[in-house]
N, C-alpha and C positions, 0 to 999 in steps of 0.2 A: 357177215356183214362189213362192207367197205367203211360205213358211217360210224362204226363202233371201233374202229381202230385203235380211236383216240384212248382206248380204256383197256387196252394193252399194256399189257408190264412186263417185258421182256424179262428173263428170270436166267438165262443162257448167258454165261460170261459172269456173272455176279458171284462176289464170294458169297460162302456161307455165309449166315448171319441176319440179322437184322438190317432190312429196306424203307423209309418211307418214302411214300407218294399222298401227293394231296393233288383233287380234283374238283373245281367248281362247279355245282350242278346248278342248271338255271332252265327256263322252257326249252330251250334246243333239246334238251337231255330229252326231254318228255317224248317229242316229237322221233325219237330213238324207235321207242315202244307206239305201236298204232291201236292201242286200247284207250277205253273210255276211262279216265280220270277221276278219281274222286278228291281231286287237288287241283291247284293251278297254282303258277307263279313260283316254283320253288328258286327258295334262296339259299343253297345249302353249299357247305362243305362236307367233302367225306376223305377222310384221311384213311389214308388202306398204308398197313404196316407188314411187310412179309418177312416173315423167317426163315430163309433158306437151310435146309437141310441138307444132308445129302442123300436124302432117298425120297423126299415129301417134302413139302412148302407148307406154312400154316400162314395163311390169311386175317390178320383181324380189321375191320373195317367199322370205323366210327364215322356214323353221320349227325351232325348238328347243322340247325338253320332255323328257317320259317318256310311255310307253306301256306298258301290261300286257303282256305276251306270254306261249304256253306252252311251254315247255319242251318240244320232239323228244324227247328222251332220256326225262325223268324224269317229264312231263307235268304241272309243276308250273306255276303261275302265276311270273312274276317281272316286276319294274318294268326296264323298256330304255331307255335313253338314245337317243333321236333329234334328229337335226340336218342340215336339208337347205335346198339350193336350187335355185331355176329363176328363168329369164328366159324371160318372153316379151312380145313386138312386140304391138301391138294395132292397125290399120289398118284405115280406113273402106274402105267398098267397097257393094255396091247389097243384096248379102244376105250373113246370117250362113254362115263357113266356119272351121272347125276341123281342117280335114284337114291341113295343117302341123302339125305337132310345136312348131314354135318361133313361128308366127304365126297369130293368129288374124284372121279379116276381122268387124267388126262393120257394120251398116247406118250409112250416112252419117247419118242423122236421130236414133242414140243420144245419150243425153245421160249413160248410167252404165254401167258393166261390171260384173259380179256376178264374185268373183273364188272364189268357194266350191269351185268345182270344180276350179280351180287350187291350193286350198290343200289339198282332198284326195287329190290326186296325187302333191302334193309329201311329203307323209304318207307314205302307200304305197308310196312310190320310195325313202322311208329305212328300210323294215323288212326285216330283214335274211331273205334265202330259211333261212338254216339258222338256227333260234332255239335257242341253248344258254345255259341259265341258266347265271352264274357262281355260283349256287352248291351246283354237283354235288358230290357227296361223291369221294371219290379212289376209291372202287370204281367206282362209276358211271364215272369218266372212265377207269379201267384197260380196264373191259366194252369203251366207246366204243373206245379206243385195240386192242383185243383183236379186232374184228371189224370194222374199218377199213379197206379194200383198201391194197396198201401197194405203191409204184412199181414194186416188181421184176415185184409179182402183174399189175399192170397189162403190164405189158412180154411178160411170159410168155404172157398171155392173145393180145396183138396177134400174137407172134411165131405163136403155135398158127394164127391165124386164117391167117395169110401161108402156112401150109404147106399147108393144106386146100384152099386156093385152086387150082383147075385153070386153068395160063397155057394161052392160047390160042399154039398155035404164032408165028402171024404175028405177035403183041406181041414174043416173043422175038427173031425175027431185027431190029423193028423194035431192040429193045433190045441187039443187038449191034452194030448198024450205030452208036447215040448213043455206046454205049460207047469204040468206036475214035474217036470225033472228041474 
């Protein structure tokens, strides 16, 4: 894609060793990905360290900044700090292959590598599953506590499930043998 060219890192012609790159990630970056986002208004710095070796490349991508999230409880927007780092090994082969999470294979005759997808994944991985605003009122927190499952409730549910299950008598016989040992 032509729109992703800004995130190409040209490694051909660079000496072996470490090279640093920096990308400012804003709302325009999200528009490159036409998926529904769990966050908005990113204000993120992506620092990319590429360690070039003669037969492979190592990428260390560190993101830090803020994104706007919607609170799961109050449905209000709030700013959330994020920080995450991923490491990816890029090796050369006959064809592109990203089936391994930590290793990407690119063509032997490639001269650059696009880090946009890795930056996007790094951002998405740093978004919490449960989005709770730090600005919740005391009343909201009390309601949340009231309806949150308690450990005792969970244990009671598990015990009730165990009592309802009818056990095959053959397993009972095996369990008795096991308990003797």
